[in-house]
Every structure is written in structure tokens, then in C-alpha cells.
N, C-alpha and C positions, 0 to 999 in steps of 0.2 A: 670810527667812521660816523658822519652825522647824516641824517636822513635828508634827502633833498625835500624843500618846501612843501612839494605836493603832497608826499607820502607823510610828511609830519603832520601836516595839517588833517591829513585823513585820520591817521592814525589816533590825534588828539581827540575828533568828532567821535571815534568807536569809544574810545577811554573815558570820555566825558560821559556816554549812555550807559557804559558799564559801571561807574562810579554811583550813577542815580540809581541802577538795577539794585546794586550792592546795599546803598541806603534805605531802597524801600524793601531789603529783606526777601529780594527775589533773585534767582538765578538765571545765569544765560548761557548759552552754549553756540557752538558756530559748527556749520558744516565742514568737512573736511577740504569740500571744494565747493565754489560759488557757480554752481548749476542753473539756479532760478531767480538771482537778485536779493536773496536773503543775507544779510551782515550777520545778525544776530536772531537768535530765538530767546524770548525772555519769557519765564513762568513763574507761578507761584507756586511752589511746593506746597502738596498735601492737599486735604479736602476744602472746599468752599463751598457756598450756596449754589455754585454754578455748577460743580462736580469737582472731579480730581482734577490737579494741576493744570488750570487755564494759563492759556499761553498765547502771544502772539509773535509774527516774525515781522523783521522790520529791515528796510534797507536805508543806510545813513548815508547822508551826503553832508558836505560842509561846504559853508561859504563865508570868504572872509571882507567883500564889499558888497553887502546885501541892498538891496532897492527894497523899499517900503513905500507902500501907495494904499491911501483909504484904510488905514489898518490891518493890512496885507503884507506880508512878506512875498514878493515876486521872485520865485526861484525857478531861473530858465535851465537848471544843469542837469536836466532827466533828459535821456533819448528815448525815442519811441519805444524802443526796446524794453528799457528800465522801468518806462510807465506803464505798459502791458505786462510787465510782473508784479504790479500794485494793481491795478485797475480791474474792476469787477467783482462781484458777489460771489463767485465760484469755488473758492479758496476753503480749504478743510480747515487752517488757521488763518484768524484774522490777520492782515498785514496793514502795514503802515508806512509811509514815508518820515522818517526823521531829519529834519533838515536843522544842524547845527550852526550857527554863526559864530564863527572863531575869528580872533585878531587877526589883523593881516601881518603882525610881527610876532613870530614864534616866543620871543622873549616876554611877551604880552599874555601868554596862554593861561598863566598863573600868577598869584601873588600870594604872599605869605605874611601874615601879622600876628602877632601874638594870639595864640589861642585858635588861629585858624588859618584854612588854605582856601582860598577863592578860585574858582573855575570861571573862564571868561570866555563867551559873552552869555549866550541862550540857547535853549533847544526848541524846537517847536515841532508839533506833528500833522499829520494829515491822514486820513483815510481816503483812498481812492475808489472805495468801494462802490459808488454811485456812479462811476465815469464808465464811459465805452471804452473798450480798447481800440487801438489803430487796426485797421485792417492788416497792414504789413509790420513787421517787425523792422526797423530801421533803425541800426544802431549810429547812423551818422547824422541824423536829424533830432533836433533838439525841439522840447516842449516845455512852455511855463507853466506853474501851477502858482496860485494864489493860495497861501496858507494863513489864516487869520493870526494876528498876534495874540488874540486871547488863547489860542492853542499853544500855550506856552508847556514846555516839557520839564516839569521839576517831579520830585520825589511823588507827591499826590496823584499826579496826573498819571505819570507813569502805573503806579499801583492801580489805579482806577481802569485804565486801558486794558492792563492783564487782566484784573478781578472781573471786568465785564466781556470779556474775549468772546463767552459763546454767542452774543447779539450782533 
């Protein structure tokens, strides 16, 4: 049985992030159930200048028909509840939104050429640490966030986010 398109797109987005983590020499884990909006925990094993095993928590979203304006990805797929699970500075472990722009057609997710496998299209990151939470968690109301396209999520950026996680 093949996954329905919505689940297929979401799974690809999660796998996209896992591939970046693996390429960066990082490890990832998931909680046994999602109780607070964390899809993956990503950490750098061992001792670093920031201490032992710095880590981040991420919520992963995908978008197949992105809207870009003034150098920003306009992402409207967060509910107020999801936003509240990312916003604010009072988390023990830093949290990020990862938005992965995936192709609209699943047959375009990857491409193989001699000596390479390409994953399409791109991932972006955003911290909502400086944003206030909504007074009421409302899973039905949506909020848009603007993610600078300069916040491209690649191997180096992911490693930097994790290594700098204490700040």
C-alpha cells in the first residue's frame, strides 16, 4: 500500500531533516508520542565548548506550494496551538520550526544522477523565541509566520543551530 499524498509529503519532510542530521554527524530521536509539538530532537554527541551533547527540538512542517514575498517564505500552516509550542524563551531546550518546501508531485521528491542523489527542494528554519504566545491554544485557528529565505537549512546551518543551542 502506498501512503496517501498528505502523509507521504510529511514523511518526506521528516526524512529530509534526518538526512541533513546524519550528514552533519548529528543524532536524532523522537518521543514515543507527540505531547508537546516536538517532531525530532537533534543533538551533537559528546563534549563541545557549550557543554555536553547540545541539542535542539524541532517541529517539522512541509509546504508544496510555497508563497514567497520580499525574501521571505510566508508559512501559514501553523495552528495557534502549534505556534504556542514553539514561541517564547522559557524552554529548557531551544525549539525551532523547520519548514521543508517539497515538490507537489511525489515523483519529484528525489532525482538520481551518476554519483549523486538529490533531495528536493529546500528546508528553512525559524526560531519563535522572541514571539509572544497566544492567550488561548486554538488548534483550529491558523497563523502565518515569515521565514527569511536566508535561513536555509543545510548541513552547516543545522550543525550551527545545534552547537549554539545553549544561547
